[in-house]
N, C-alpha and C positions, 0 to 999 in steps of 0.2 A: 904584782907589786913586790912580793918577797924576792922573786928572781931578779927584778930590777935593782933591788937593794943588795944583791950579791949572794943570795942563798943559792945553793945547788939544789935545783928542784927537778924531781922525776915524776912525770905524770903517767899514771897507769890507765890505759884505755882498754875497752872491750875489743876483741878481734873484729867484731862486726858492729855496725851502728845500732844503737838502742832505739833509734827513731824519735828520740826526744830532742828538744831544743831546736835551734835554727840550723838550717842546712847551709854551712859555710865551709868552703875549702880551708884546710889548716893554714895555708900560706897567707890567707887573708884574715885569719883570726888573730889579730895582733895581741890579744890577751894571752896567747900561748907562747909569746916570744921569750927567749932567754931560758928555756927549759928543754930537757930531753923528754921523749915520750916512748914508752914501750907498751906493747899490747900483751895483756895476760887474760886468760880465761879463768876467772875466779870461781868457776864451778868445777874446774879440773884440779884434782889434788896436787899435781905437779906444780901448777902455776900458783896455787894458794901457798905452797911451801916456799916458792920463790918470793912472793909478796911478804910472807912472814919473815924471811931472812933479810929482806930490804928494810922492813920495819925495825928489826933488831939493831940495825946500824944507823937509823935515822934519828934526827932530833925532833922532828914534827911529822905527824900523819894528819892529813886533811881528808875527810870523807864527806860526801854529800848525798848519801842514800837516805831512804825513808828509815824511820826508827826501827831497829831490830835486824836490819839486813846484814850489817857487819857481823853481828853476833851469829846469824845463821850461816855466814860464810866461814865461821871459825876465826874471825879476825876482830872480835870485840875488844873493848878496852881491857878487860881482865886478862885475856890471852896475850895481848900485845904488851901490857905492862909487866907481865910475868917474864917476858923475854927481854924487855928493855925498860927498867924502872925509871929512866929519865925521859921517856917518850912523852911528848905533848900530843894528846889525842884530840884533835880539833874536829868537831862535828858541826856541819852546816845543814840546816833544814829550813823549810819555808814556815811551817806552823809551830815548830818546836818539837822536842823529844816526847812530849806528852800532851794531853788535852784531847777533846772530842774530835778535832780535825787533824790530829798529828799523822794519821796514816792515809789521808786523802791526797789526791793529786792537786796541784795548783801551780800557778805562775805568779810572777811579780804583781800583776794587777789584782789577783785574788788576795794576796797577802796584805797589800796596802789598803785594800778596800775595807777590811774589818777593823783597821786601826783608827779610822776617822780621817786619815791623811788624804785619801783619794777624794773624799767628799769636799775637801777644802780647795781643791785645785780646779780652776776653771772660771769662766766669766759669769756674770750675773745673768740669771734666767737661761743658762746653757747647761748641758749635762757635764758631769765631771770630765776632765781631760786627762787621759793617760799620760803621765810624765815620762814616756819611754820606760826604761827600767832603771833609771837613775836613783829614784827614791828608795825602792825596795831592794833589788838585787845588789846594787853597788853601794848606795848610802847606808841602808839598813842591814845588809848582809855582809858585804866585803869589809867595810871599815871596822865594825865591832870584832869581826873575826881576826883581822890583822892585828888590831890592838890587843886582843886577848892572847894571841900567839906570842907577841913580843913581851907582854907582861909575864906570861907563863915561862918563857925562856929566861927572863930576868930572875924569876923565882927559882928555877931549877939550878941556875948557876950558884945560888946560895944554899939551897936545901938538898940538891942532888936527887930530887924526886919530881917526876913529871905529874901531870894531872889532865883531866878532861876539860876542854874548852867547849862549852855548849853555846853556840851562836845560832840565831835563827832570824829570819827576815821580819817576822811580826814584832818581836821584842826590839830589834834594832830600829825598825821604822818608828816605833813608839818613842824611842829615845831621841830621835830626830825631832819629834813633835813636842818635846817638853816645853819649849817656849810658848807654843800656841795653846797648850792645855793651861798654862799659867795665865795667859791673856784671857782665855775663856773664863777661868775662875774669877779673874779680876773684873769681868764684864766688859772688856775692851775688844773682844773678838766675837763677831756675829757668826751664827751657824750658816747664814745665807751666803753662798759663794759670791765673790766679786763685789763685796760691800765693805771690805776691810782695807787696811793701809797697805798690806803686802800682797794682795791677791787680785790686783787690777781694779780694786774699788776706788783707790785714791788717785786723782788725776796727776798728782806729782810723783807717782810711782807706777808708771805704765809704759806701754809701747805704742808709738804713733806712726801712722802712714805718712810718707812724704810725697812730694810731687811726682816722683818716678815710680811710686808703688812699693818702694822699699821702706824699711822701718828704722826708727830711731828710738833708743831707750832713754827714758828720763827717770832718775832716781833721786831727786832732790828732796829728801825727807826733811832735813833740817832747814829752818827758816833762812839761815845765812846763805845756804847753798841755793835755795829756791829764789831768794832775792837776786843772787848773781845770775841765775838762769833768766829771770825776767829782764834784767839789765842787758845781757848779751843778746837775748832774743828780741829786744826792743819792744817788750810788752809793758803795759802800764804797771808802775810800782804798786798801785792800789790793789792789784790782784792778789797780793800776798794776804790781804785780809780775808779773802774767800777760802784760804787754805785751812783755816782753823775749824770751820764748821762743816760737817758732811752735808748739811742741807744746801750749802753753796757749791758743792763739788760739781754738779752738772754745769753750772755757769762757767766755772773755772776750766773744766774740761773742754767746753766748746771753744774757749779762747785759745787753748793750747792746740787743739785739733786744727783750727784755722791757721795758726802760726806755722806749724810744721808742714802744712799742705802747700806752702808758698815756695819751698825750695826742695831740691833733691836731697836724698840721704847723705851723699858725700859732701854736698855743699854745707849742710848743717854740721857734719862731722868736722869739717875744716874750720868752721866758725867757732866751735866749742873746744877744739883741740887744745889740750894743755890747761884748761880752766878747771875750777872747782865746782862747776855747775852740775856735775854728775850727769852728763849727757854723753852717750856713746852710740856708734852705729851698730845695728844688728847685722852681723855677718853670717854668711853661710860657711860651711866647712872649708871650701876651697879658698874663700876670702880670708878666713882665719889664718890659714897657713902662711899667707903673704903679708899679714898685718905687721907693720914696722916694729911695734912693741914686742910682739911674740918672736919675730925674727931676731931682734936685738938680744933677746934673752935665750935664744936657742931652745925655744919651747917645743920645737918639733925636731925629730931625728929622721934620717932616711935609712931604711934597711931594705936591701934588694930592690931598690927603686921605688919603695913605698914610703911616703911621708906618714909619720905617726907621732903621737905625743911622747915627749921625752920622759925618762924616769923622774919620779918625785918622791920625797922632797929633795932639796939640795943641801949639801953639807959643806962646812968650811974646810975640812981636811980630807975627806974621802969623796970620791966621785962615782956615783952609781953609773953603771953602763950595762948595755945589753950584750950578752955573750954570743948569741946567735938568733936568727929569725925563727919564726914558726915553720913547721914542716911536717910532712907525713912520715910516720915511722916506717922503716924497712927492716927485713930480717937481719941484715948486716948491722943496722943501728942497734937492734935489740941486743945482740951479742956484745957489741962495743960498749953500749951504755951500761949494761949489767956488770961488765968487767970492771968498770970504774968504781962501782960500789963494793963488789966482792966477786969471788969466783962462783958465780951463780948461773953461768950460761948453760942453756939446755943441752 
């Protein structure tokens, strides 16, 4: 995200794979686009010295090791800030820098499981559903980290002093759940999955199969939008009375299921196109690339023949762009890239 917004980003990788994460060739890891990569062995004094010299010239350092690793490498916050008092030392962990679990291994699913978030995701009488790694890694991890870095950069422009940004997936996921903790405190959110207004419990906020086996999304929460849905779908206007009482939701759901089963997904999408009924087709990734709305907004870009989401957000005066695609570092790249930062070539 920072590279998409114009930051000059240098990624330091191990010379050999750590065996962690997903096995994905660099050219297909679109999250690595727009940045250069060099391989350094941070257990070798020469490469640690190179990393230290890079940090001395950087505005931001982002590290994702377990707590204490950077300190053991000789690149902890105190050392780095002694060389560069303006450095933003951004730390990303799963569990946080301290606490009983801080030094244990984990992945997205583990981090969101202890927050209460995972327990809320899924259908009634079914196990919790892993939401890919959107909630933890990207929502709870990336977003607070990016916000923290930008806020710290804004501060250093005034104060001249950097600081540590401590982001972790557990805290970040909890921040995403604020609304639901409030609803729980109010007594309007049940602990039982699939019985609430936003978790597939409400028939007016759910996904339905169509005649062709594909799906349509209905999100008509407000009465005025639900009334319009009933009108366009040619369902009885009286069904809106069933919307208010959860005891009547099974009857309302049965009517909606029967309705959507009569036509294909694309037929329903055409019928509701442009209306305020809050109905939309559920598209797969290939279909999303071709959707007219996303195409009109240039929501996808093509790099080296691969379609991928465009940089966000959009600005009125400046235009984010991708400087170059992802790729595997080479010895020649290492010398070239390091020379852009300083005379640090081995």
